[in-house]
C-alpha positions in Angstrom: 5.6 -3.7 32.8 5.6 -0.9 35.4 3.3 2.2 35.4 4.3 5.4 37.1 1.6 7.9 38.2 3.4 10.9 39.7 5.5 9.6 42.6 3.6 6.3 42.9 4.8 3.1 41.4 2.2 0.4 40.5 3.4 -3.0 39.5 1.1 -4.8 37.1 1.1 -8.1 38.8 -1.4 -10.0 40.9 -3.6 -6.9 41.7 -3.7 -5.5 38.2 -7.1 -5.2 36.5 -7.3 -4.1 32.9 -10.0 -2.0 31.5 -13.0 -4.1 30.4 -13.5 -4.5 26.7 -16.9 -4.8 25.0 -17.6 -5.4 21.4 -18.2 -2.3 19.2 -21.5 -2.1 17.4 -19.5 -2.3 14.1 -15.7 -2.2 13.8 -14.6 1.0 12.0 -12.4 -0.7 9.5 -9.9 1.6 7.9 -11.0 4.6 10.0 -8.9 4.2 13.1 -5.8 6.1 14.0 -3.5 3.2 13.1 -1.7 0.7 15.3 0.3 3.2 17.4 -0.1 6.9 18.1 3.1 8.5 16.5 5.8 7.1 18.8 9.0 9.1 18.8 12.5 8.5 20.2 13.3 10.3 23.4 14.9 13.6 22.3 17.2 13.6 25.3 19.2 10.7 24.0 22.3 10.9 21.9 22.0 11.3 18.1 23.1 7.7 17.6 20.5 6.4 20.1 17.8 8.5 18.5 18.7 7.1 15.1 18.7 3.5 16.3 15.3 3.9 18.1 13.8 5.7 15.1 14.9 2.8 12.9 13.4 0.2 15.4 10.1 2.1 15.6 9.9 2.4 11.8 10.6 -1.3 11.2 8.2 -2.4 14.0 5.4 -0.1 12.6 6.1 -1.5 9.1 5.7 -5.1 10.3 2.6 -4.5 12.3 1.1 -2.6 9.3 1.6 -5.6 7.0 -1.6 -7.4 5.9 0.3 -10.6 6.9 0.5 -9.4 10.5 -3.2 -9.0 10.9 -3.8 -12.3 9.0 -1.5 -14.1 11.4 -2.9 -12.5 14.5 -6.4 -13.4 13.4 -5.3 -17.0 12.8 -4.1 -17.4 16.5 -7.6 -18.2 17.8 -8.2 -21.3 15.5 -5.0 -22.8 16.6 -4.6 -21.7 20.2 -8.0 -20.4 21.4 -9.2 -17.1 22.6 -6.8 -14.4 23.8 -6.8 -13.0 27.3 -6.5 -9.2 28.1 -4.1 -10.2 30.9 -3.0 -13.5 32.4 -6.3 -13.7 34.3 -8.3 -11.2 32.2 -11.3 -11.6 30.0 -11.0 -13.8 26.9 -11.4 -11.9 23.6 -11.5 -13.1 20.0 -8.5 -12.7 17.9 -10.6 -10.6 15.5 -11.3 -8.2 18.4 -7.7 -8.0 19.4 -6.7 -7.3 15.8 -9.3 -4.5 15.5 -8.2 -2.9 18.8 -4.5 -3.0 17.9 -5.3 -1.5 14.5 -7.1 1.4 16.1 -10.5 0.7 14.6 -12.6 1.0 17.8 -13.0 4.8 18.6 -13.6 4.0 22.3 -10.0 2.9 22.7 -7.0 5.2 22.0 -3.2 4.7 22.0 -1.3 7.0 24.3 1.3 9.2 22.6 4.7 7.7 23.7 8.4 8.4 23.5 10.8 5.5 23.3 14.1 5.2 25.1 16.5 2.7 26.6 16.3 1.3 30.1 19.3 -0.1 32.0 17.5 -3.4 32.9 14.3 -5.1 32.0 11.8 -3.9 29.3 9.6 -1.5 31.2 6.8 0.8 30.1 6.7 3.9 32.3 3.6 6.1 31.9 3.3 9.7 33.1 1.2 12.4 31.5 1.7 10.9 28.0 3.9 7.9 28.1 7.4 6.6 27.9 8.5 3.2 26.8 11.9 2.2 28.1 13.4 -0.8 26.3 15.9 -3.1 27.9 19.5 -2.9 27.0 19.3 -6.4 25.6 16.7 -5.1 23.1 19.2 -2.4 22.0 21.9 -5.0 21.7 19.6 -7.3 19.6 18.8 -4.4 17.3 22.4 -3.4 17.0 23.5 -7.0 16.2 21.5 -6.7 13.0 20.8 -10.4 12.3 17.3 -11.4 11.1 16.7 -13.3 14.3 18.1 -10.8 16.7 16.1 -8.0 15.1 12.9 -10.1 15.1 13.3 -10.3 18.9 13.6 -6.5 19.2 10.5 -6.1 17.1 8.7 -8.5 19.4 9.6 -6.4 22.4 8.5 -3.1 20.9 5.3 -4.4 19.4 4.5 -5.9 22.9 5.2 -2.6 24.6 3.1 -0.7 22.0 0.1 -2.9 23.1 0.5 -1.6 26.6 -0.3 2.0 25.5 -3.8 1.2 24.4 -6.2 3.0 26.8 -9.9 3.4 27.2 -11.2 6.9 26.4 -9.7 10.0 24.9 -6.0 10.9 25.3 -6.7 13.6 27.9 -8.8 11.2 30.1 -7.5 9.3 33.1 -5.2 6.4 32.1 -7.2 3.1 31.9 -5.1 0.5 30.1 -6.7 -2.3 28.1 -3.9 -4.8 27.9 -1.6 -5.7 30.9 0.8 -8.5 31.8 -0.6 -9.0 35.3 -3.5 -11.1 36.7 -4.3 -13.4 39.6 -1.8 -15.9 41.0 -3.7 -18.6 39.1 -3.2 -16.6 36.0 0.5 -16.2 36.6 0.9 -20.0 36.9 -1.3 -20.7 33.9 0.8 -20.6 30.7 -1.7 -22.2 28.3 -4.0 -19.3 27.2 -2.5 -16.7 24.9 -2.1 -13.2 26.5 -2.7 -10.2 24.3 0.6 -8.4 24.7 2.8 -11.4 24.3 0.7 -12.7 21.4 1.0 -9.4 19.6 4.7 -9.3 20.1 5.3 -12.9 19.0 3.0 -12.6 16.0 5.0 -9.5 14.9 8.3 -11.5 15.4 7.0 -14.5 13.4 5.5 -12.3 10.7 8.9 -10.6 10.3 10.7 -14.0 10.2 8.1 -15.3 7.7 8.7 -12.3 5.4 12.4 -12.8 5.6 11.9 -16.5 4.8 13.6 -17.4 8.1 10.9 -19.5 9.8 12.0 -22.7 11.4 9.0 -24.9 10.7 5.5 -23.5 10.3 4.2 -20.1 11.4 2.4 -21.8 14.3 5.6 -23.6 15.3 7.2 -20.2 15.5 4.4 -18.9 17.8 4.8 -22.0 20.0 8.6 -21.6 20.1 8.7 -17.9 21.2 5.5 -17.9 23.3 2.0 -16.4 23.3 1.8 -15.9 27.1 5.5 -15.3 27.9 8.7 -14.1 26.1 11.3 -16.7 25.1 14.5 -16.1 23.0 15.9 -19.6 22.5 19.4 -18.2 22.1 18.5 -16.0 19.1 20.2 -13.0 20.7 23.4 -13.9 18.8 
């Protein structure tokens, strides 16, 4: 994921440090603003692209709003351990990740975002508000329309939504909570779950579970598609 501040380009790689997370005194269950702050398709796109992106946003939001999604996300810790903010970030409980992603902690807010297509990799570009640019292969997976191809597209967007969670009010300086970067040791360590990849894969596996399309158990699905990296296993077609 890349972040753009004015004319500067920051790569969230080895030098990236996510905002620290501390437990809330009491999670405000049911009182948050929801998983994502009203994402919208980029209005400059064609009518067909806007319709496709709106459908992808709606389906992704539906999946991450399912009780099964939160249940599955909270189940990650017992099977795979604590979840890192970034590859070398702090370890957080699955319950805390679930509360943050559900918008229950008022100290952390989702940036308003517009969603569009990119010409290459899946990239989140943040300016004053935010723009998510999804790779063309995400578009192609969504257009293909199979259960497995659409599950991959949902994974990508749920992952990118996680990148828009920021510490402080929307008008404050951007201070992202979840990133993909970390130290070199973190990049080479693929064992610990990473929040953004975990959220994306849990969304994917929850969708497959709902569609009765799991191959093996729910945890088999998580292992297959990855909690610290993104893998497709040929499900594009």
